[in-house]
N, C-alpha and C positions, 0 to 999 in steps of 0.2 A: 578610482583610476586616475582622475584628474589631478589628485594630490601627488601622484607619482610622476607627473610630467612637468617638464620645464619648457619655457619658450626659448627655442634654439635659434630661430630665424624669423624675420618678417619680410614681406614683400611690400615695398613702399612705392606707390604710383602717384605722381603729381602731388606729393606731400602727404598722401593719406595711406595708412596701413591697410592694404587690400586683403592680405592673407597672412596667416601665422602658421609656422611649423613647430609643433610640439614634439618632445621626445625625451630621450635620456642620453647623457654624454658624460664621458670621463676623460680626464687628462692626467697623465702620470709624469712626474718629474724625473730627472735623470737617475735619482737613487731609487726609483720605483714607488715613492710615496705619492699619495693622491693630492694633486694640486687643485683639482676641481672635480666635483661630482654633482651633476644636475639630473633631476629625475631619479627614477629607481634604476641604478646602474647594475643591480643584481637580478633584475627581472629577466625572465627567459626571452630570448630573441632568436629568430632564425637568421643566421649570418649570411645566407645566400652566397654569392660569389666572393664575398670578403674572405671566406674560408678556403679559397682555392690554394693559397700558399701552403696551408696545412695538408690539403689533399695531395699536392705535389710532393711535399715532404714525405707523406706516407708512401707514395709510389717509389720515391727514391730509397727509403729505408727498407722497402720490400724487395729491393734488388734491381729495380728498373735502371738501366744505364742512361741516365739523363744528365745533361750538362749544357751550359750555354743556352742558346735559343730554345732548345727542346725542353729544358727545365723551366725557363722563363714562360714559355707558352703553356706549360702544364699548370703554372701558377696564375695564369692570366685569363682575361676575357678579351680575346683578340677581335679585331674589326673586320676580319674576313678578307684581308688583302692577299695578293698572290704570294707574297713572301711568307705569310702565315700558313697558307694552304700547303706550300712546299714543305714546311717543317712538319705539319700534321701528317702529310702523306709519308714522309720519311719515318715517322714514328710507327705508322701502321705497317709499313714494309718491314721494319725491324721486328714487329710483333707477328709477322707472317699473316697479316690480315689485310683486308681491303676496306674501302669506304662503307661497304655494306655491313661491316661489323660494328660501326658506330651506332650507338643506341640513343644519341641525342637527336632532337627534332631537326627537320630540314629548316633552313632559314636563308634569307638574303644576307649578304655581308652588311655590316653596319656602316662601313666606309662608303660614303655616298658616291664618290667617283667610281669605285669598283662596282658598286651595285648598278649604277646607270650604264656602265660599259657592258656588264653582263646582260642587262635587259635589252640594250640595243643589238647585242649579238644573238639574241634569241635564247639566252640561257635561262636557267630556272633555279629555284631554291635548292640547296643541298645540305647534307649533314656537315660536310667538310668546311663550309663557309660559316656555320653556326658558331657563335662566340665561345661556346664551351667545348668545341671539338678537340682542342689541344689537351684539355684535362682528360677527356674520354680516351683519346689515343694513348696518353700516358698510362691510364688505367689498364688498357688492353695490353700494353707492353709489360707492365708489372705483372699482370696475370700470366702472360706468355712465358716469361722467364722463370716463373715458379711452377709452371705446369698446371695452373688453375684454369677452370673453364672460361672460355672467352664469351660464349653466348649468354652467360648469366652474370657478367661482371658487375651489373648494377643491382643485383639481388642483395638486399640488406644482410643476408646471411652469408654472402660470398666471403671467402677469406680476406680478400683485399679490403672490402668495405668494413669488415670487422677490425682490420688493422687501421684504417682511416679513423674509425670511431675511437680506438685507443690512443692514436696520435693526437686527435682533437682534445681529448680529456687531459693528456699529459701537458700539452703546450698552453692550453687555456688555464690550467691549474684547477679545474673543477670538473665534476662528473658531467657527462652529457645530460642535458636537461630535457630534451624532447627529440624523438625520432620522427623525421618527416621526409618528404621527397621534394627535391628541388625542381625548378622549372625545366631543367635539362634532363630530368629523369633519374639523376644520381641521388643516393641517400644523402640526407642533410641532417646535421646534428646540432641541436639547439644549445646555445651557451648564453652568456650575458655580455654586455658591453665591457664590463670589467675583465671578463675572460678574453675577449678579443684584444683589448689593450695589452693585457699580459702577454698574449701570444706574439703580437707584433713587436713589443718591446724585446722579447726574448730572441726573435728572429734578427732584429736589428743589432743586438749585442753579441750574437753568436760569433765566437772567434774561430771556431773550427767545427768539423763534423758536418752532418747533413743540413742542419739549420743554417749554418754559414754558407753552404753551397746554394741553398735556395735563395737566401738574401743576396748573395753575390750575383746569381743569374738574373734576378730581377733588377738589380742596380746597374749591371753591365749591359743588359739587353732589354731596356724598358719598352722598346717598340713591340716586343713579343708579349708583353703583359697587357698591352692595349693596342695602340696603333697610331696612325697619323691623326694628330689633333686630339687624342684621347687624354682625359684628365689624369688618369693614373700614370700614363707615360710622361706627360708634361711635368708632373710633380717630381718624379724620380730623375728626370733629365735636368731640371732647373734647381733642385735642392739636393746637392750631392749627399749620398749616404742614406737617403730616406728609403723606406720600404712602404709602398702604398698600394692598397687594393680596396676598391669600392665594390658594392654589390647592389642587387635590386632591392627595392622597397626601402630605400633610405638608410643603408648600412655602409659604414666605411671604417677602415683601420689604417692608421698611418703612424710610423715611428721614425724619429730622427736618428742619426748615427750614434748618439750617445744614450739612446734608450728613452728619451722623452717621447711620449706616445699619446695619441688621441684615438678614441673609438666612440661611435655614436649609432643610434637608431632613431630615425624620424618616423613617428607612428603613422603619419598619413601615407607613408611609402614614397614620397617624392624626394628624389636625390639631388634636386637642383642646388641646394645650399650646402651639401656635405663637404665637398672639396674646399669651398670658400671657408667654412667653419674650421675644418681640420688645419688648414694652413694658417688661418688667423690665430688659432689657439696655440699651434706650435710656435708661432712668432711671439705670442704672449709668454710662452715658457722659456723663450730665449734663443730659439733656433732661428738662424738667419734665413728667412724665406723671401728676402727682397727680390731675388731673381725671378720669383714666381708671382710677383705683385699683380700681374694681369689676371691671375686665377683667384685673387682674393676680392675681386669686384665683379659682380654679375649684374649687368644693366637690365632694367625693365624698359621695354621699348614701346613707343607709341608712334605709329606711322614710320617705323624704321629708325627712329632716333631715340636716344635715351631720355626717359621722362621720370626715371626713378632708379631704384636698385634693390637687390636683395641684400639685407643687412643682418648682422648678428641680432638676435632677440634680446629682450631686456635682461634676462638672467645671464646670458653670455656677456653682454655689454658691461654689466656691473662688475663682473670679474676682470674683464680686460681693463676697465678704468682703474681698478685697484692694483693691477699687476705691476 
């Protein structure tokens, strides 16, 4: 297994490498050719929330009337702010359902200000504040418009989930590698980092049709893909034309407007270097990421002040030096 892994990032504290993040990574050039492949880019990975744009695409092609913020939140992992909750509730209303129909777990909002306000007001965790509730509400709406059962919308055999499976295979360009259940309870379909990069490149390049609709919603309404201060939101706000979505356990897919794309999986599951690496590699491919420079540097703190940084690992740094 070690031979299939590359050093993607290191954590340097006071001049010493304290930790190393290993994994697999692929970067595609504008013509779709492989500019960089590190580790086993064809190994099976679970894409986690990085696959949400494809799940949103499946809901859209199944007939769900999604557009603008509602399509963006279906493709996103929102931070539970009030504006996010309003869109989720509107999706549920259109599906003829209430918050009790959501099968995602209850959670506090990820946005700290919102979370503290709710706690001070005596609030509690809820499904609608959970970061995946936009996807779940879109799945309920897609099921409702087709007359499919709502109470079993997360069953892997449900018509919607079978459609999500087919869309995943189509857009990644490879058969589903593994069937799993995501943290939110939804079916999760295994692919590879090559498959993820292929899918994000195709979304970024889509000129019309449902794929273009998903990409346009994410680009135009990035707040609903993440939220205040969220990395995915910042990337799409600061680097025009990008489509970006990270997921749990160190997975991310990002594509620039001309199809240059990066996808990776960090095998220890820590996502702290993924956005830094994705932007740095897009820059190495020639995408102008200068406006997002603040996101290409992650400081390591000691006593609240920087004493080091998270940096590209040796394998990535060698490619960047030659680029």
